[in-house]
C-alpha positions as CSV (number, residue, x, y, z in Angstrom):
1,M,-18.5,0.1,1.3
2,R,-21.8,1.8,0.5
3,F,-22.7,5.5,0.6
4,R,-26.1,6.1,2.1
5,S,-28.2,9.0,0.8
6,A,-31.5,10.3,2.0
7,C,-33.4,8.6,-0.7
8,F,-32.9,6.5,-3.7
9,V,-35.0,7.2,-6.8
10,V,-34.5,4.6,-9.6
11,A,-36.5,5.0,-12.7
12,A,-38.5,1.9,-13.5
13,A,-37.7,2.1,-17.1
14,F,-34.0,1.5,-16.4
15,S,-34.3,-1.0,-13.6
16,G,-35.1,-3.9,-15.9
17,T,-32.2,-3.2,-18.2
18,F,-29.7,-2.9,-15.3
19,G,-31.0,-6.1,-13.7
20,Q,-30.7,-8.0,-17.0
21,A,-27.1,-6.7,-17.5
22,Q,-26.2,-7.7,-14.0
23,T,-27.7,-11.2,-14.5
24,N,-25.8,-11.6,-17.8
25,S,-22.6,-10.6,-16.1
26,S,-23.1,-13.0,-13.2
27,A,-23.9,-15.8,-15.6
28,S,-20.8,-15.2,-17.6
29,S,-18.7,-15.2,-14.5
30,L,-20.2,-18.4,-13.3
31,R,-19.6,-20.1,-16.7
32,T,-16.0,-18.9,-16.7
33,C,-15.4,-20.1,-13.2
34,S,-16.9,-23.5,-14.0
35,I,-14.7,-23.9,-17.0
36,L,-11.6,-22.9,-15.0
37,Q,-12.5,-25.3,-12.3
38,S,-12.7,-28.1,-14.8
39,S,-9.3,-27.1,-16.2
40,L,-7.4,-26.3,-13.1
41,G,-9.1,-28.4,-10.4
42,S,-11.3,-27.7,-7.4
43,E,-8.4,-26.9,-5.1
44,V,-7.3,-24.1,-7.4
45,V,-10.7,-22.7,-8.3
46,Q,-13.3,-22.6,-5.5
47,F,-16.9,-21.5,-5.4
48,S,-17.6,-22.1,-1.7
49,G,-16.2,-23.9,1.4
50,A,-14.1,-22.9,4.4
51,E,-11.0,-21.7,2.5
52,Y,-13.2,-19.7,0.1
53,L,-15.1,-18.0,2.9
54,A,-12.0,-17.3,5.0
55,S,-10.2,-15.7,2.0
56,A,-13.2,-13.7,0.8
57,S,-13.4,-12.1,4.2
58,S,-9.7,-11.8,5.0
59,A,-9.0,-8.3,3.7
60,W,-7.6,-5.8,6.2
61,S,-10.2,-3.2,5.6
62,Q,-13.7,-4.4,6.5
63,F,-15.0,-2.5,3.4
64,N,-13.0,-5.0,1.3
65,A,-14.1,-8.1,3.4
66,E,-17.8,-8.0,2.6
67,S,-17.8,-8.9,-1.1
68,M,-18.4,-12.5,-2.4
69,P,-16.6,-13.3,-5.6
70,T,-18.3,-15.8,-8.0
71,C,-15.1,-17.9,-7.5
72,I,-11.7,-17.5,-6.0
73,V,-8.6,-18.7,-7.9
74,F,-5.9,-19.9,-5.6
75,P,-2.9,-20.1,-7.9
76,Q,0.0,-22.5,-7.0
77,K,2.2,-21.4,-9.9
78,T,2.3,-18.8,-12.7
79,A,0.7,-21.1,-15.2
80,H,-2.5,-21.1,-13.1
81,V,-2.6,-17.3,-13.3
82,Q,-2.0,-17.4,-17.1
83,V,-4.9,-19.8,-17.7
84,A,-7.3,-17.9,-15.5
85,M,-6.3,-14.5,-16.9
86,A,-6.7,-15.7,-20.5
87,A,-10.2,-16.9,-19.7
88,I,-11.1,-13.6,-17.9
89,F,-9.8,-11.6,-20.9
90,R,-11.5,-13.8,-23.5
91,N,-14.9,-13.7,-21.7
92,K,-14.7,-10.1,-20.4
93,I,-15.0,-10.9,-16.7
94,H,-14.5,-8.5,-13.8
95,Y,-11.6,-9.5,-11.6
96,A,-9.4,-8.5,-8.6
97,V,-6.1,-9.5,-7.1
98,Q,-5.3,-9.9,-3.5
99,A,-1.8,-10.6,-2.0
100,G,-1.4,-9.2,1.5
101,G,-4.9,-7.7,1.5
102,H,-3.7,-4.5,3.3
103,S,-5.3,-2.0,0.9
104,A,-7.5,0.7,2.2
105,M,-8.8,1.5,-1.2
106,T,-12.2,0.0,-1.5
107,G,-12.6,-2.5,-4.3
108,W,-8.9,-2.5,-5.3
109,N,-8.3,-6.1,-4.0
110,T,-11.8,-7.6,-3.9
111,L,-15.1,-7.6,-5.8
112,Q,-18.7,-8.7,-5.6
113,D,-19.2,-11.5,-8.2
114,G,-16.4,-11.8,-10.8
115,I,-13.1,-13.6,-10.1
116,L,-10.7,-13.0,-7.3
117,F,-7.0,-14.1,-7.5
118,F,-5.9,-15.0,-3.9
119,F,-2.2,-15.8,-3.5
120,S,-2.2,-17.7,-0.2
121,H,-0.7,-20.8,-2.0
122,M,2.3,-18.8,-3.4
123,Q,4.2,-17.7,-0.3
124,N,7.7,-19.0,-1.0
125,V,10.8,-16.8,-0.3
126,S,14.4,-17.8,-1.1
127,Y,17.9,-16.4,-1.2
128,D,20.4,-17.0,-4.0
129,A,23.8,-16.5,-2.4
130,V,25.6,-16.7,-5.8
131,K,23.5,-13.9,-7.4
132,D,22.9,-12.2,-4.0
133,T,19.2,-11.8,-4.7
134,I,16.0,-12.8,-3.0
135,T,13.0,-14.3,-4.9
136,L,9.5,-13.6,-3.5
137,E,6.2,-15.1,-4.5
138,P,3.3,-12.7,-4.4
139,G,1.5,-14.2,-1.4
140,I,4.4,-13.6,1.1
141,H,3.9,-11.0,3.9
142,W,6.9,-8.9,5.0
143,G,6.9,-10.2,8.5
144,D,7.1,-13.8,7.3
145,A,9.8,-13.0,4.7
146,L,12.0,-11.3,7.3
147,T,11.6,-14.1,9.8
148,Q,12.5,-16.8,7.3
149,L,15.5,-15.0,5.9
150,Q,17.0,-13.5,9.1
151,P,19.1,-16.6,10.0
152,L,20.9,-16.0,6.6
153,G,21.6,-12.3,7.5
154,V,19.6,-10.9,4.6
155,A,16.3,-9.2,3.9
156,P,14.3,-7.7,1.0
157,M,13.3,-4.1,0.9
158,G,9.7,-4.2,2.1
159,G,7.4,-2.3,4.4
160,R,7.4,-1.3,8.1
161,L,4.6,-3.6,9.2
162,G,4.7,-7.4,9.1
163,D,1.1,-7.9,7.8
164,I,1.7,-6.0,4.6
165,G,2.2,-8.0,1.4
166,T,4.0,-7.6,-1.9
167,G,1.5,-5.2,-3.3
168,L,3.5,-2.6,-1.4
169,L,6.3,-3.0,-4.0
170,L,4.0,-2.1,-6.9
171,G,3.2,1.2,-5.2
172,G,6.8,2.0,-4.5
173,G,7.3,1.0,-0.9
174,L,8.7,2.9,2.1
175,N,11.2,1.3,4.5
176,Y,13.4,2.1,7.5
177,L,16.4,1.8,5.1
178,S,15.0,3.7,2.2
179,G,17.4,6.6,2.7
180,I,20.2,4.2,1.7
181,H,18.5,2.0,-0.8
182,G,15.6,4.0,-2.3
183,F,12.0,3.0,-2.5
184,S,11.4,-0.7,-2.0
185,S,10.6,-1.2,-5.7
186,D,14.0,0.3,-6.6
187,S,15.4,-3.1,-5.5
188,Y,13.8,-5.0,-8.5
189,V,16.1,-7.3,-10.5
190,E,13.6,-9.3,-12.4
191,L,9.8,-9.7,-12.6
192,D,7.5,-12.3,-14.1
193,V,4.4,-10.5,-15.2
194,V,1.1,-12.1,-16.4
195,L,-0.4,-9.5,-18.8
196,V,-4.2,-9.1,-19.2
197,T,-4.2,-11.5,-22.2
198,G,-2.7,-14.3,-20.1
199,N,0.7,-14.0,-21.7
200,V,3.6,-14.0,-19.4
201,V,6.7,-11.9,-19.8
202,T,9.9,-11.5,-17.8
203,A,10.9,-7.9,-17.3
204,T,14.3,-6.5,-16.4
205,A,16.0,-3.1,-16.5
206,T,17.8,-4.0,-19.8
207,N,15.6,-6.4,-21.8
208,E,12.8,-5.6,-24.3
209,H,10.4,-5.1,-21.3
210,A,12.4,-2.5,-19.6
211,D,9.6,0.0,-19.9
212,L,7.2,-2.4,-18.1
213,F,9.9,-3.0,-15.5
214,R,10.1,0.7,-14.6
215,A,6.3,1.2,-14.8
216,L,5.9,-1.5,-12.1
217,K,7.8,0.7,-9.7
218,G,4.7,2.7,-8.8
219,G,2.2,1.6,-11.4
220,A,0.2,-0.4,-8.8
221,N,-2.2,-3.0,-10.2
222,R,-2.6,-1.5,-13.7
223,L,0.2,-3.2,-15.7
224,G,-0.4,-6.9,-15.0
225,I,-0.1,-9.6,-12.2
226,V,3.4,-10.1,-10.9
227,T,3.9,-13.8,-10.0
228,R,7.6,-13.6,-9.2
229,Y,9.8,-10.8,-7.7
230,E,13.5,-11.1,-7.8
231,V,15.0,-8.3,-5.7
232,Q,18.4,-7.1,-4.6
233,V,19.4,-8.2,-1.1
234,V,19.9,-5.9,1.9
235,H,22.6,-7.4,4.2
236,T,20.9,-6.7,7.5
237,G,22.5,-9.4,9.6
238,T,20.7,-11.9,11.8
239,N,18.5,-11.1,14.7
240,D,21.6,-11.1,16.9
241,D,23.1,-8.3,14.9
242,K,21.9,-4.9,16.2
243,I,22.5,-2.8,13.1
244,L,20.0,-0.1,14.1
245,F,19.6,2.2,17.1
246,G,16.2,3.6,18.0
247,G,12.7,2.6,18.7
248,L,9.6,4.6,19.6
249,I,8.5,7.5,21.7
250,L,4.9,8.3,22.7
251,Y,4.0,11.9,23.3
252,P,1.0,13.7,24.9
253,N,-1.2,16.1,23.0
254,S,0.5,19.0,24.8
255,S,3.6,18.2,22.8
256,A,1.9,18.2,19.4
257,E,2.8,21.7,18.2
258,A,6.5,21.1,19.1
259,L,6.3,17.8,17.2
260,V,4.9,19.5,14.1
261,Q,7.7,22.0,14.2
262,A,10.4,19.3,14.7
263,T,8.9,17.2,11.8
264,Q,9.0,20.1,9.4
265,K,12.6,21.0,10.4
266,Y,13.7,17.3,10.0
267,V,12.1,17.0,6.6
268,S,13.6,20.2,5.3
269,T,17.1,19.9,6.7
270,I,18.2,16.3,7.4
271,N,20.2,14.6,4.7
272,D,21.8,11.6,6.4
273,S,20.8,8.4,4.5
274,R,21.2,6.4,7.7
275,A,18.4,8.3,9.5
276,S,14.7,7.4,9.4
277,I,11.6,8.5,11.2
278,L,7.8,8.0,10.9
279,M,5.9,10.7,12.8
280,A,2.2,9.7,13.4
281,F,-0.2,12.0,15.0
282,S,-3.1,9.8,16.2
283,A,-6.4,9.8,18.0
284,T,-8.3,7.0,19.5
285,I,-12.1,7.5,19.6
286,N,-14.6,5.9,22.0
287,G,-18.0,7.3,21.5
288,T,-17.7,11.0,22.0
289,V,-14.3,10.8,23.8
290,I,-11.3,11.6,21.6
291,S,-7.9,10.6,23.1
292,P,-4.9,11.9,21.2
293,S,-1.5,10.2,21.5
294,H,1.3,10.8,19.1
295,I,3.9,8.2,18.1
296,L,7.4,8.6,16.7
297,T,9.5,5.8,15.4
298,L,13.1,6.8,14.8
299,F,16.1,4.7,13.7
300,Y,19.7,5.3,12.9
301,N,21.9,2.8,11.0
302,G,24.6,3.0,13.7
303,T,25.2,2.7,17.5
304,S,23.4,5.8,18.8
305,L,20.9,8.6,17.8
306,P,22.9,11.6,16.7
307,Q,21.9,14.7,18.7
308,N,22.1,16.9,15.6
309,I,19.6,14.8,13.8
310,F,17.1,13.7,16.5
311,G,17.8,16.2,19.3
312,D,14.6,18.2,18.8
313,F,12.4,15.1,19.1
314,L,14.4,13.8,22.1
315,S,13.9,17.0,24.0
316,I,10.2,17.2,23.6
317,P,8.2,16.0,26.7
318,S,7.0,12.4,26.2
319,T,5.0,9.8,28.1
320,F,6.9,6.7,27.1
321,T,10.3,5.9,25.5
322,Q,11.6,2.6,24.2
323,L,15.0,3.1,22.6
324,G,18.0,0.9,22.2
325,A,20.1,-1.3,19.8
326,M,17.8,-3.4,17.6
327,S,18.1,-5.9,14.8
328,Y,16.4,-5.2,11.5
329,V,13.6,-7.7,12.3
330,E,13.0,-6.1,15.7
331,A,12.8,-2.6,14.2
332,N,10.2,-3.8,11.7
333,S,8.0,-5.2,14.5
334,I,8.2,-2.1,16.8
335,L,4.7,-1.0,15.7
336,G,3.3,-4.5,15.8
337,S,2.1,-6.4,12.8
338,G,-0.6,-4.0,11.7
339,G,-2.8,-7.0,11.1
340,T,-5.9,-6.0,13.2
341,R,-9.0,-6.6,11.2
342,G,-12.7,-5.8,11.6
343,F,-12.7,-2.1,10.9
344,G,-13.4,-0.2,7.7
345,Q,-10.3,1.7,6.6
346,L,-9.8,4.6,4.2
347,F,-6.6,6.5,3.3
348,G,-5.8,9.8,1.8
349,A,-2.4,11.2,0.6
350,S,-0.6,14.5,0.2
351,A,3.1,15.5,-0.1
352,F,4.8,18.5,1.6
353,N,8.1,20.4,1.3
354,G,6.9,23.8,2.5
355,S,7.1,25.9,5.6
356,V,6.0,25.0,9.1
357,D,2.7,26.7,8.3
358,Q,1.9,24.0,5.8
359,Y,2.4,21.3,8.5
360,M,0.5,23.2,11.2
361,N,-2.4,23.7,8.8
362,A,-2.5,19.9,8.1
363,F,-2.6,19.2,11.9
364,S,-5.3,21.8,12.4
365,Q,-7.5,20.4,9.6
366,W,-7.0,16.9,10.8
367,N,-8.1,17.8,14.3
368,K,-11.2,19.5,12.8
369,Y,-12.0,16.5,10.7
370,T,-11.6,14.1,13.6
371,S,-13.9,16.1,15.9
372,T,-16.5,16.7,13.1
373,I,-17.1,13.0,12.4
374,S,-15.9,11.4,15.6
375,G,-19.1,9.4,16.0
376,A,-18.3,7.4,12.9
377,L,-14.7,6.7,13.8
378,S,-12.6,4.5,16.1
379,G,-9.4,6.2,15.2
380,T,-7.5,8.6,12.9
381,V,-3.9,9.1,12.0
382,L,-2.0,12.0,10.3
383,A,1.4,10.6,9.4
384,F,4.6,12.0,7.9
385,T,7.3,9.9,6.3
386,P,10.4,12.0,5.3
387,I,11.8,11.2,1.9
388,Q,15.4,12.4,1.6
389,K,17.3,13.3,-1.6
390,S,19.6,10.3,-0.9
391,Q,16.5,8.0,-1.4
392,I,15.7,9.6,-4.7
393,Q,19.3,9.4,-5.8
394,A,19.4,5.7,-4.9
395,G,16.4,5.0,-7.1
396,R,17.9,7.0,-10.0
397,A,21.1,5.0,-9.8
398,R,19.1,1.9,-10.3
399,G,17.4,3.2,-13.5
400,S,14.7,5.4,-11.8
401,N,11.1,4.5,-11.0
402,I,7.9,5.8,-12.6
403,M,7.2,8.1,-9.7
404,D,10.5,10.0,-10.4
405,P,10.3,12.6,-7.6
406,P,12.3,15.8,-8.0
407,L,15.6,15.8,-6.2
408,T,14.5,17.5,-3.0
409,N,13.6,16.5,0.5
410,Y,9.9,16.1,1.1
411,A,7.4,14.3,3.3
412,A,4.8,11.7,2.1
413,V,1.7,12.6,4.1
414,Q,-0.9,10.0,5.0
415,I,-4.4,10.4,6.4
416,Q,-5.9,7.1,7.8
417,S,-9.5,6.9,8.9
418,Q,-10.4,3.8,10.9
419,F,-14.2,3.6,11.2
420,A,-16.2,2.3,14.1
421,A,-16.4,-1.5,14.4
422,G,-19.4,-2.8,12.4
423,L,-19.9,0.4,10.4
424,L,-20.3,-0.5,6.7
425,D,-22.4,2.4,5.5
426,I,-20.5,5.7,5.1
427,S,-22.9,8.7,5.1
428,P,-22.5,11.5,2.5
429,A,-21.7,13.9,5.4
430,V,-18.8,11.7,6.6
431,E,-17.4,11.3,3.0
432,A,-17.8,15.1,2.4
433,A,-15.8,15.8,5.6
434,R,-13.1,13.4,4.4
435,Q,-12.8,15.0,1.0
436,T,-12.8,18.5,2.6
437,L,-9.8,17.5,4.7
438,L,-7.9,16.2,1.6
439,S,-8.6,19.3,-0.4
440,S,-7.5,21.5,2.6
441,I,-4.0,19.9,2.7
442,P,-2.9,20.1,-1.0
443,R,0.4,18.7,-2.1
444,S,3.3,21.0,-2.7
445,P,3.7,21.6,-6.5
446,G,5.7,19.0,-8.4
447,L,5.7,16.3,-5.7
448,P,4.3,12.9,-6.4
449,L,1.6,11.4,-4.1
450,Y,2.3,8.0,-2.6
451,I,-0.2,5.6,-4.1
452,N,-0.1,3.0,-1.3
453,E,-1.6,5.6,1.0
454,C,-3.9,7.5,-1.3
455,D,-7.7,7.9,-1.6
456,A,-9.2,5.9,-4.5
457,G,-10.5,9.2,-6.0
458,Q,-7.1,10.9,-6.1
459,S,-5.4,11.1,-9.5
460,V,-2.1,9.9,-8.2
461,F,-0.5,8.9,-11.5
462,A,-0.9,12.5,-12.9
463,T,1.5,13.6,-10.1
464,Y,4.3,11.3,-11.2
465,G,7.4,12.7,-12.8
466,R,7.2,10.1,-15.6
467,F,3.4,10.2,-16.0
468,N,3.5,10.4,-19.8
469,E,5.9,7.5,-20.0
470,L,3.5,5.5,-17.7
471,R,0.5,6.2,-20.0
472,K,2.5,5.1,-23.1
473,T,3.6,1.9,-21.4
474,Y,0.1,1.1,-20.2
475,A,-1.2,1.6,-23.7
476,K,1.5,-0.7,-25.1
477,Y,0.8,-3.6,-22.8
478,D,-3.0,-3.2,-22.6
479,P,-4.1,-1.6,-25.9
480,T,-7.8,-2.4,-25.3
481,R,-7.7,-0.9,-21.8
482,F,-9.0,-4.2,-20.4
483,N,-7.5,-3.6,-16.9
484,I,-9.1,-0.2,-16.7
485,R,-12.5,-1.6,-17.7
486,F,-12.6,-4.8,-15.7
487,T,-10.7,-4.2,-12.5
488,Q,-10.6,-1.4,-10.0
489,G,-7.5,0.5,-9.2
490,P,-5.9,3.9,-9.5
491,I,-7.6,6.4,-11.8
492,G,-6.0,8.6,-14.5
493,L,-4.7,6.2,-17.2
């Protein structure tokens, strides 16, 4: 993604120096890629060809699908990641890692020049009935994992869209069963992690790498490359087992104010771990025409929707309702796969536990933002995911995570901006409007932001309950700050 200004003034005295540095960096990347290809083979390390081109352009956000790495490493096993990472560390090469490719943070899973790890050859998923755990390789997507495991009646804690990959775990992970089991990353049992030096360690909650284990529950891409996730099983039943009741409801814009009020009430009062909602206020934009349509997904781990929990939403006038008994796989496909590509995407995060005025302000500011820059957009979303005390308690029972929210109900708030097809240049005016929106809906004091739905400029780590522990852990495993210097990701460490 490029930000266009009215003019670019580059002093000639500096242009030669910058150009030389860029040339030296590119040459070093090329040499390292060549050495790695000789060592690992042309199937694992690629400079060009159909697979290279398809992978370089496969990211969900078009802003992340325009870069051309010097080479792409397609690991088939952990040892390939070790060899490549050791060379990257030794030669000081910029790098990026892409699993599901669903990031809306520009540059976090791609790069121009440098080396990209792409995990399309590591997509295995398996269930160990003796240990009652699931093992995931980093390239698997949640839809594929659920489909493969559902005949066995088990599932991993993942996301709510099939196209999303395992990077979701590193950011915490939200799920329709989170009220019972916690954040998705709270299900970790064992992780194989390739550190920036190329060394590999296995981290558990009780071994010498327990600090790393906890830091990877929300630490995103800053602690290393996870090449194996062993997670606790959720016994969801097969596709014939309808363990959930719910679905989706579409509402007209005339119901928006009532929905805002119902959402705030739900967040502040509902404490039933079996209940889950995702309230998304959305607008589709075609030229100058803005078409609002608001979507609620609601589920209960039972045989009906209790009136005392969902009654407010069920009584609000709607345009379409699809409710019934569903399997876990069916529930996770209710919103589609989320895999539509070809649009630039940006996120922004907040977190609320205040009065209805806080929610109404967010809705008003989002509407203002949408109308102000509608010409640059194809769609926007203002979404609320309630996080109950039971979810936080479940995580603490499993050793806690690095986010460590306070024990209170709150809502993770997401702003999604989907830009017009083909738009790759974001003007300063558009970016200013986006930042104004984010500053106009500040988080409630003490609540952590959700890193999987943040803006790249938000200092999310500083909002974590265990921020100081995270900083200490990062310094221990990356004392030269190589990750911070040579790959993009969350700021603040």
